[in-house]
N, C-alpha and C positions, 0 to 999 in steps of 0.2 A: 230489314224491311219486312213488315208483317204481310202475310199473304191474304188474299181474299178467301174467306172460308167457303167450303162446299162446292169447289170446282177443281178438277184435277185432270192432268194428262199422264197417262201411263204408257211409257215407251218400251217397245221391244228394242233389243240391242243389235244383234247381228243382222245385217241386211236392211235395217231401218235407220239407226243412228250412224252406223259405220259399216263399211264394206270390208269385212274380215274374212271373207270366204277363202282367199288364197292362203292365208295363214292357217286357217283350220284344215284345209286340204293338205298342206305341206306337213303339218304336225300329225295328222291322222295317218297319212301315207307312210311317213318315216317310222312312226311308232308301230304300226301294224307290220311293216317290213321287218322290224327287229324281232317280231313275234313269229316270223315265217309266214305271214299272211300277205299276199299280194292284193292290194286294194285298187280298184279302178275308180276313176273320177265319177263315173255314172253311179257306182255304189255309194260313194261319198255324197254326191249331190242329192240322191234320193232320201237321205237321212239328215240333211243339213237342217239344223234348228231343233233336232230331237235331244232329249236327255241322253247322257252317255250310256246309262244302263239299257235303254231301249235300242240305241245304236249298236251296242256290242252284242246284244241278244240277236239282232238281225244278222250280224256278220258271223258270229261264232255259234249260233244256235241257242235254243231255249235252255239247253242243259249245260251251258257254259258255267264254269266255276266262278262263284261270286267273288272270291278273293283275287282270282286272275283278272276278272273284269275291272275290279277296283284298281289293281296295280297298273293295268294298261291305261285306264282312264286318267289316273294320276300322272302317269308319264306323258301322255298326250297333252294334258293341260299345262304341265310345267314347260314343255317345249313350246306350246302356243304362246304362253306369257313371255317367254324369252324372245320369241320372234316379234311380239308386239313392242317390247322394250327397246329392241335394237333396230326395228324397222321404222317405217314412216306411215303409221296408221293415221288417217285423217277422217273427220266426219263426212258423211255423204252430203251431196249438194243440198243446201238449205237447212240441214239438220241443226248445226250450231246456231244459226241465225234464229230459228224457231225456238230452240231451247232457251236462248238468251232473251228473246222477246217475251215469251211466256213467263219466264222468271221475273222480268222487269214489270210485267203486268200483274204479278203476284198470284199466278196460278200455282197450286201445289203440283209437284212433278215427282214421278218415281220411274225407275227402271224396273220392268217386270219381264224377266228373262228366264229361259231354260239353262242359261250358262251358270257355271259355278261362281260363287261370290268373288274369289280372287281374280277371276277373269274380268268380271264387271268392273272391279276396282281398278285394275291395271289399264283397261280400255278407257274408262272415264278420265283417269289421270293423263293418259297419252293424248286425249282430245282436249284436255283443259276444261272439262265441263262438270267435274265432280261437285262443285259448290252449288250448282243449279238444281240438284236433286235432293229432296228431303229424306228419301229412303230408297232402298233397292230390295227387290225380292228375287231370290236366286233359286237354283235347283235344290239347294240344301233346305230351303224353307217350305217346300211343298212335297206332297206324296205323288201327285199325278201331274204329268206334263200337259201342255196344250194339245188338243182343244178343250181339255178340262178347264173350267174358269177359275180354279183355285188360286193361281198366281195373280190374277187381276183382282179378285175379291180381297185377297190378303193385302195387296198393295194399297187398295182404296181404304181398307180398314186402318192400316198403319198411318195413312194420311188424315184419317178422320173425315173422309168425304164419301157420301153415299154413292152406290153404283150408278144411279141415274143421273149423276152430275159428274161422271168420270168418262173420259174419252181415251180410247186405246188407239195407238198408232202402231201398225204392224205391216210387215211385208209378206206374211205367209197366211194361207187360207186357214190353217189350224188356229192361228192367233185371232183372226177375225171371227171364227166360229166361237172361240173361247170368250171373246168380248160379247157376242150375242147371248151366249148362255149366262154371262154375268149380268146381263141387263144394261150393258154399256153401249154407247155410241162408238163408232170406229172410223178410222181413216186408213185405207189400204194404199200402200206406197210401193212403187217399183214397176218393173216391166210387166209383171203379171197382175197388176192392180185391176185391170179391166175384167178379169175372171173372178175377182173376189167380191163376195156379197157385202162389201163395206158400205157405210152410209155415204162416205165420200171416197172416190177413187182417183188417184193421181199418179202419173209416172214418176214424178219427183216432188219433193217437198218445196222446191223453188216455184212450183206451179200453183201452190195453194193460194187462194185469195186471202187478204189480210184479216178478214172476219171469219175465216173458216171454222175456228174452234168455238168462237162465241155463237155462231149461227147454229151449230149442232145442238147446243143446249137451250136455245130459245124455245119456249113453250113446253119444256119438260118440267 
């Protein structure tokens, strides 16, 4: 099915499409424990959604050895993917319905995430949504994490859709700020949505009106 040109939805992954926080916490906690570092949930939560290099610099210090950080990050992600494969990861309420509806209405869709590419692939496979996305942009594809707009601009470019016809769906303030810097409209999702300067704020994707995405692009 050919898509309608010049309109796109760029989805964040963790906390937006899927609730993977527990798996990330477990894999970081156990990986850092193996390194002799006791990690608290508060430390983990304060960095959730960041790139691994930024996370590990926060926990290990700016002078941390690059090879050690790479090794730790690789071990954490391998454990995370194992948990996803053997667990019961499901889309957040309304996420799969919206992805399928937009796909059926021929919107271009991409995942634009700070996660490594193998993580994105295993999560989309677990959710059964891989076929609904035309492209993904991962941590390996960009030099700067959110709120830098690079991840969103690259996703839109890969889809062939201009930024002003692209909508970002995010659960984090950094992602909403990245969308603003990219010149894109945004939908903020989750319990903290009211504090996000998104164009539309909603506690859950199930609460979005049926014309929410179309309405954001009217008049642009």
